[in-house]
N, C-alpha and C positions, 0 to 999 in steps of 0.2 A: 474475642476483640468487641469492643464498644461499637456500637452502630451510628452512624452520622445522622444527626437530624436536621431536615432543612426547614423545618418549622419556625418562623420569626426571623430568618436569617435575611438582612437586607443589604446585598452585596456592594452599598457604596464605599465601604473603606478601601476595596482594591482601585477606586479610582484616583488615590492619590499616588500611586506608583506606574513603572512604565511598561509598555508594551512591545513586544519583539519586531525585530526588523521584518518577518516574514507576515506580521498580523494582518496586512491588509490584503488587497485585492488586484486584480488583472483588470484592466479597463477593455470592455469588450471592444471598443473602436480602437486599438491598439495604432493603427496609423495616424489617426487624426489628432492622439494624444501623445505622440512619440516624444515631442519635445519637453513635454511636460514631465513625462515619464523618465527621461534622462535627467531633468534637473532635481527630482526628488529623489531618485534612486541612485545617483551618482556615487554613493559610499555605500549602499546596501542598505538606504532607507527605505522604510515601508511608505506605501501609499496611505492617504488617509482614509478613516472609517466612512467618509463622505462618498467612496466610489462603491458600485455595484461588484458583486461575485459572481460568476456564472455558475458555479456551483451551486448557490443558495437558492437556486430556483429559477422559474420563467418570469417572476414578477418585476424583475429589475430593481430588487430593494438593495439599498446600501446596506455595507454590512453594519453599520450602526443600527437601521431599522430591521435587521433580520433577526427573528427570534431563534437564532440557532448559534452556535459556536463555528467560526469560519476561520480558518489560517492560509493565507497564501504566499509560498515561497517564490519570490521573485528572481528571474534569470539573473540581473546584477547580484542578488544575495548569493546564488549558487556560485556564481563566477568567485565572487570575494572569497567564498568559504572553502572553495574547491571540492563542491558536491559533483562526482562524476557522473552519478545515477540518482533516478529519481526517489528512491527510497532513501538515500542519504538526506535528501532534501525533507522528506515528509518526517524522517527521524528527528528534525529540528523542531517539529511544532510540539505544544505541550502534550504529555501523555503518550505519547507515540513511540513504539520500539518495533524494529525489524528483526527478522531471522529467516527461518524456514530452512529447507535444505533444495538440493537440485529436483527432487521428486516434487515439492511443493515451494517453487523459489519465490524470493521477494516478500514473504508473508510479512505482515503488519499486525500490530495489537495495538487498540485503541478502547480506552474504557472497560478493559477487562475482556473483550472479544478479538480473537483473530481468526485465521483462515477466511473462509467464507463469509465470515460475518465483517468483513472490511471489502465493501464493495471497490473495484479498482475498473476505472473509466479512461478511456483515451479520447479527449475532445468530447466528453460528454457520452461516449459511445460504451455500451455493456457487451463485453467479450465473451461472458460465459463466468462460470465458476472460478474464483481466485486461485484457489489451490491447483487447478489445471490450467490455467491458460494465461495466467499472470507471468510477465518476464520482466526481468531487470531492464530498466531503458535508459539509453544514453541521455543526461542532460543538455548536451549541446544543441539538439532539435527541439528544446522545449523554451515556452516563454516563461510559463508558471507551472508550479505543483500547488493544485488547491486541495485542500482538506475540510471535509464538513462531518463534524462530530455528530454522533447518535443514528438512529433509525431513518433511512431514506426510502422507504416503499411507495410514500406519496409523491416524491419528487421522480424516482427511477423505476419503480416497478420491481423493486427486489429488496428483500426484507433484511438487509444487511444493519444489524445492530449497532455494532462497535463505532462506524463511521464509513464514509466515502472518501475515495483518492482520485483528482481527476486530472491527469498530464495533459496541460495544454500545450500544443505546438504554435509554432510562430507562423503569423500571417505576412501578406505582402505590404508594402508601403508603397502611396501614390507621391510621396514628396519627394521622390528622385532614387536612384539607383544608392544600395546598400550592401556593402559585403562584410562577411565575419569569417574568422579563420583561428584554429586552434591547435596547438601540437604541444604534449605534454608528455613528460617520461617521470617515471618515479621507480621505487622498490618494487623486486621482483619481476623486473623487466617489464613493468606496465606502461603501455604506451594507450594514449587517446589522441585523437587528430579528428578535427572537424572543418569543413568548409562549406559555406552558404553564402545566400545573397538575394536581394530582392530587385526587381525591375518592373519600374512602371512601362508596359509595352505601349499602350496608350493612356490617353487621360482616363478611361473608363476601365483598363484592364491591366491587371498588375500580377505577376507571378514571383512566387519566392520558392526556392529550393536548398535543403540542406541534408548533407551527408556527413555521418561521423561513424568511426570505427573505435573500437576499445579491444585492447589484447593484453595478456598478462601471463606469466608463468603461474600465479597463484601464490598467497601467502603459504600455501601447502604445496609443495612443487609436486607437478602431476597433473594439478587441478585444471590449468589452461582455459581459463574462460576466455571467450572473445564473443564480440557483438557488430553487426554493420546496421545501421539505420539510416535509409534515405526517406524522406518526407519533401514532397511538393505540394505547393497550393497555388491554385488560379483562381483569383478574385476579380470578378466582374460587376461593376457598379453603376450601371447605364443612366441612372437617375437616383436622385434622393428617395424615392419610393420603391426602388428593387435593388437588391442585392443576389448575387449567386457566388458560391464559394463551393470549387470542386478540389479535392485533395485526394492524395494517395499516400499511403504509409508502408514501407516495405522494409520488413526487420527479417534479418537471419542471425543467428546466435547458437554457440555452444555456452552452455551454462558450466559454473565451475563445477566438477565432479567430485569435491570434497564432500564426502556424507557424514562425516563425524570421526570422532576418537573413541576406541572403545573403554567402556569402564572395566576395572580391573577390580578385584578383591584385595584389599590393601593387607589383610591377613597372609597373602601368599606374596604379594609383589609390593617390596618393600621401598621402592622409588617415588611413593605418592608425591604429587604437587600439593602444596598448601595454597590456602586461599582461593580455591577453585569451586569447592562444592563440600557437602557434608551428605551423608547417607546413614540412615539406620540400618541398613544392609553391609556396611561397612566397604562400600564401593569408593572408588575415587579414579584419578588419572594418573599414569605412570608418566615419570619424566622422559622415559626411553620412548615414549609415545608421542610427544610435542611433536607437532607440525610433519607428522608422518602420513603417508599416504596409502590409503587400505583399497583402494578401489583398483579394478583392474587397469593394465596399462591402455588398453583401447576402449575404455568407457565411454559412453555416448550419452548427451543430453542436449540434445540441438532442436530445431525449430525452425520453419520457415512461415511467416504470417505477412497477408497482403490484404489491405484494407483500403478501396477507394470509398469516398463519402460525397455526397452531395447536399448542401445547404441552400435553402431558398429562402429569402426574406422580401415580404411585399407590405408595403404601407399606404394603402390607397387613401385612409384620411390621416390626421393627427391622433386621433382617437381609436384607431384600429389598425393592428399589425398583425400578418399571419407568417408562419414560419412552417418551413416543412425540412426534415430530416431523412435521407435515405443513405442506407449503408449497405455493403457486402463484405463479408469476411471468409478468407480461406486460410486455413492454418495447417500445417502438418509437423506432428511433435514426435519425437523417438527418445525412448530411454533404453540403455542396455547397459547394467551395471552391477557390481557386487555392492548392494547397500547397506547390508545388516552385518553389523561385524560382532561378534560375541566371545568374550574371554572364555576359553576351555579351563576349567579349574580342577579337572579329575579325567582318571581314564574312562573308557568307555564309549567315545564317539567315534563315529566315522563320515567319512565323507560319500559324495556320490559315487567315487570309484571303490568303494567298500574299503578304503584304506583309514587304518587307526590315526586319529587326530592327537597329537601328542600332548597332555598337559601343557599350559604356557603360550599355546598358539591360539590364533584367533580364527575362528571358524567365520566363514564368510556364505551368503546366499548368493541367487542371481535374482534379476529382476528386469524382465522386457515388456516393454509397452511401446506399440505403434500408434498412433492417432490421428486422424483426419477429422477437419472440422468446418462445416460449411454452414454460414448464417447470412442471413438477409432480414433486413428491419426497415420501419419506416415509423416515423412522429410527426403529426401534423397538430398545430397548434394555433389558435387566435387570441389575442390579447385586446381588451375593449375596456376602453376608459369613459365612465359616464358618471353620474351623481344618483345617490340613493336618500330621498328626503333632505335634500339640500349637502349631502356628505360625499366626498370625493369617492371613488370606488375603481379599482382596478380587477378585472375579472380574466383569466386564463383558462380557457377548455379546450379539450383536445384529447386525441387518442393514439395509440402506438401499438404496432403489433411487431412480433420478429418470429423467425424460425430458425431453430438449431438442431442440426443434424450433427450428432458425433459420433464417431466409430473408433472404438476401442479393441484393438488385439493385444493380447497380453499372453505371456508364458511363464511358468515356475517350474524348477527342478521339483522331482520328486522328494529329493533327499532333503532333510532338513539345513544341511552345510554343504555345498557344493564343491568348495575346496576349504584349505586354510593357509594362513602365511605367518609370519613371524611377528610378534609384538613389537620387537626393537627395530628391525630391519624388513620390514614386509618385501615379499618376493615380488619382482615386477611380471605378474603373468596375465595372459589372455581371458577376455570374457569366457571363450571357449562355449561348448556344447553339452547339455546335460539330459539326462533322460526325464521325460514329462514336460520338455516345453514346447515340443513342436509335435502336431501342428499347436498355432496359436488359438486360444479360444477367443471368439467373435461377441462383441456386444455393441450394437448399433442402439443408441437413444437417440430419440426424436423428441424435443421440447417446442412446443408452440404456444405463444401466448399472444392475446389482445386485450388491451386496456384502454378505460377511459377515465379521463383526470381533469381536475379543476384547482386552481390556486386562486385565491381571493385577499386583495388587503383593502379593508374598510378604514378612511381617514375620519374616525368620529370626530376629532378636534383636531387642531394643528400639533398638539403634543400628545396625542394617543391615536394608535393603530390597531386594528385586529386583523391578524393574518391566519389566514386558515386554506386548508388544502383537503381533498379526497381523492382517492382512487379506488376503481373496481377492476378487476382482472378476470378473464376466462384462460386458466392456464391448462395444458394438455401434456401429460407426460406419457410416453411410450417406451419402454425398457425391454429390449429383446436380447436374450443370452442364447448361445450357439457353444454346443460341446466341442471338443476336439475333432470329431468326426464330422461336424457341421451340421449336426441335426439340432433341431430347435429344441429348446428347454422351457416346457411350459411351465414348470416347478418353481423356477425363478424369476421368470419374464413376467411382466404385469403393464397394465395401462391405468392412467388417472387421471382425473378431472377435479380441478379446485378452482374455487372462485373465493381469492382474498379480497376483504375491502378493508383499507385502512384510511386514518384521517389524521390531521396535525391542526392544533388550533393553540393560538397565544397573543397576548396583547404586548405592545411595546409602548412605553409612556416615556417621554422626554422630560427629565427634570431642567435640563437645559438645553440649549439649541445642539451643545457638544456632548451632552450627559444622556444615556438612556437604561432604563430598566426594562428587563423582559420577562416572559414566561413562557413556558410551551408544553404541550402534552401531545405525545406522538405514539403512533401503532405502528405494528409492522408484523406481516405474516410473509412466511417462506417456505420452502420444501426443507426440512428441518436442519440445516445446519452443515453437517459434514459435505461430504462430496454427492451431490445428486446422482451424478453419473456413475457413481457406485452403487447405489441403491438396489435391493433386489425384491422381489415380492414378499409382502409380508413384513419387510422392515419398517414401514411407517405407513399410515394411511390418513394422516390429518396433517395440515400445515403447521409448523411452529408458530408460537404466538408471543409477542413482545409488546412492551409498552414501556415509555421513558417519559419521566417527568423533570424539567429542568428550569431552572431560572438562572439569573446572570445582569451584570451590568457591562456597559461599554462607555467610554469616555474619552475625550482629548482635549488638552488644555496647551497654555503656552503657545498658542498659534500654531499648534499641531507637533511641537517638540517635545511634548510630554503626552503620553496616553496608556491605557491600561483596559484589560477585559478580565472579568472573572465569571465562572460557572458553575453551578453547582447541579449534579445531576443523579438520578435513580433510575435504575431499568431492571427489570424481570423478564427473562425469557423461558418458556416453558416447551417441552418436547424437543429437547437438544439431541441432534443426531450426532454421533461420534465414530469413528474408524476403529472396527474391532479387528483389522486384520488388513494385507494387501488388497484383498479383493472384496471386502465386506463392511456393513454398518449396523448400528442398531440405534435405538431411540433410548436416550440414556436418562433423561429427567430435566431438572431445572438449574438456572444458573441466574444469580444477581450479581447488581454490581452497583456501587456508589462511589461518587467521587467530586474532586474539586480540582478545577483547573483555573490556574491564571498564567497571564503574560503580559509583558510590558516592555517599553521602550521611551529611551530618553536622550535626547541629543544635547549635548553642552557645546554653545557655540559652533564654529565652525570645524573644529578638529576632533572632538571627542562625542563618541555614543557608546550607550551601555543597552543590552539587549538580553532579555533574560525570560524563563518560564518555569514554573515548577506545577506537577500535579500529583495529587495522592488517589489510589484507586484501590477501594476496598471490593475484592471479587469473590464470592464464593458459590457454591454449588448448594443447591437445595437438596431434596431427594434425587439422588444422581447414582446411576448404576452403570458405569461404561464397560463392564463385562460380567460374566459371572462371577467371578474372583474377587472383582474389586468393588467396595462400596465406597465410593466417595461424597457420600451425603456428608455437608459441614466443611469440606476441605476447600483449601486454595486452588486456584483456576491455574494449572500450568503455565509459565512464563508470563506472568502478570506482576510486575514490580509493583509493592506499595507506593514508590516513590520514584518519580524520574523529574531530573532537573536539568536545565540547560543555561548557561549564560555565556555572553560575548562581549568583549570590547575591543573597539577600534580607535585607534590616534592615527586621525586621517592628516596628510602633508605635514608629516612630522617636521618642525623647526622650517616651515614653508618650503620645504622641499618635495620634490613629486614621488614622495614615499608613504605607503600607509602602514601599520604595523597593528596587528591584532591577535587575540587569543581567544580561545573557548575552550570551556570544560562541561563533561557532560558525565551528569551521576546516575547510576540505575542501583537500585535496591536490590536486595536479596529477592529471589523468585523460587517456586516450587518448578521441579522438573519432571513430575509425573502425576498422574489422577490420584494416587495412593498417598502422594505427598511424602513418600521415603526419601527423596532426592530435593536438596536444597542448594540452589546456586547461589553461590555468595555475591555480594555488591560488588561494584566496581565504579570507580571515577576515571576519565581517561581527560588528559589534557591537550589540547592542539594549538599551535603557533601557525600564526600566515602573516606573508607580508606582499606587497606589492608595489610596484617600481613604474611609474608611469613614464616610461621610456620616451616615447614620440607621442605625438597626438593621435589617439585612436589606437596605441600598441600600449600593452601593460605586460610587465615580467610579472608571474606570481610565483611563490615559492610558500611550501605548506608542510608542516611535520605533524603526523597524526600520532596518538598515544604516546606522548613525549617520555613519559617514564616507562615504557615498555610493560606496561600492566599486562599479566596473563589473566585471561578472564574467560567466560563462557559466555555466549551470545543468545545461545538458543538450545532448549532439549526437544525435540520432535517427539511426540507420545506415541506415533507410528514407529520409531527406532529407539525402543527404551533401553538398550545395550549401549547407546553411544551419545555423544553430546557434541555440540558444535562450536568450537574454540574461535574466540573474536581475534582479529588480525593485530599482530605485534607492531611495533614501531616501524612507521613507514616515511618516506618522504616524498614530494613530487615538485616540479619545478614547471611550469608551462609558460607559453606566450601566447596570448589573445590580441587578436588586431581588429577592429570594427570601422568602417569608414562609411 
């Protein structure tokens, strides 16, 4: 494929088109700006590029003047479009797609990278490697979902190359009591409910609490996901110079235990479903296996997560501000499943009991993991405004440190197949117990990091800014492995000390007050990629290294009713670590990615709005050997579509009635499903319809139909489970009532 060249590209042309409804930012002072926000986002409108975005750094730069691609999906947009979870909202950003499995839930792909190369934050806090700790989050508790594209080492101390997603919870308000409620019912016996409110206790003290619950039978019956999320925040603002924010987030969940649908040889199974995939090995999906549940009937994939945080802000002078953030995280997670499903094509295979597995059945494994995580961290920074040779300058300097202790107990049967089930009518059997699983093997891992950082913006002229940043870390990793007998295993255990140093630098030039061009160069280093809590001695010795170059344009016209952004990027990442089994990883090689992302929003009068985005991604491996038997050099990266596109249209106050009508379309092009590129997942397009009836003041009834055409498609192919694929959800409906006072 011909490579993209960025030389000589001037992205001004994009400024004649529109920017999506989510393209802007959350105002960090939500309480003070509440009335303004409600006016601007009444029908899912975006806030202007002139606002700052919390995810964009500590300098307080507006979206227009931040040399990075930033998308913010506001609460009003999530409500209007019916996004029940945070990853649904993130999917609406240009070039983002999500998937994963219960073993690595809520994975996201950005700019050709996924898994731990997309950093997930909650109110700006890093919880650990994405593939281990990320959970689907209920959108009811959130004010916004913010997305930052590209490496974020300088900002967050982690080398995630693809991007960063930050779920921002709601803050209390001082302008009076507020209450919110939600109840929703939909296909597959899916329930969503939430209740929350904000109360000013005094003129300087306010509290907000939100509770939400989701539950479902799952579009694959038996998967039964559910979650409960309670968030509460106490905000104390005794003076203009000091603010204290104490919050607690308590989440319990049971993930969907649908791990996938087995691939079968179409030469033996003749009821293959067309339009899903193509395979050079002759594999496909049997029609008899659609929406079948192959896991054990008592499968588990649950967690308990508790996170108290304290944010302090002190502004002793107009030109000086200090901020401190302290947090503690405790999490307990467990997986107890039959996760891998392999079609048995010939005689000769046996299960753990020694019974022969008949050809045509599906062999299953067992996978047990019990995990405890303790984490504590603190960040302190100071912001200083001053002049340098007559030029305005804002400097942020600070440091942070965190301690993570993760204990991972696990067990696997000695046999390749624990048992087997029918392909067309899988038997409902228990998880059971098999030889080799007990006692569990134990691996405590400790990661301690301390870092110093700085960010700076120098206003050279009124129309020219130079933005930079630097971070240096002292990272210590201590991985201990114990055998089933409890003996320490020095052959696989190790300790390591690492010192990543990274920077970003880039100018922002204003063509006009509302149109800006930017360029930025960013570096990143991190433990190389896959799950650092799986790595053993000898599997890596140096941090991975990444760099990104990006140019772009941002602009708004017509008093903010027409806006557009465009970005072009080039990323290279070396020493990529990949999983080679359920309990091991290996350094594989190099990954490269180039692409273009555009987004736009257009508002026509009082009643019509259009929002859309499109992204093109070219992502390939360089010299890349994920296993001894696979040479993926030059291959496409799995689960990375070349093209993704979203389009929404909303007709508000139809015929001056209290009714809104809307439609959305999402397109995802073909992707590869494995490192060897023998499996190709077909492209798909989904159409969604939604409507809103503003029944009473503050009360709105929403209706939504997803996948109107009932399109069969594959959402994800997990490379850790090469014998199965994850089907996307069929057509579904939901109706909800939301109230806010």
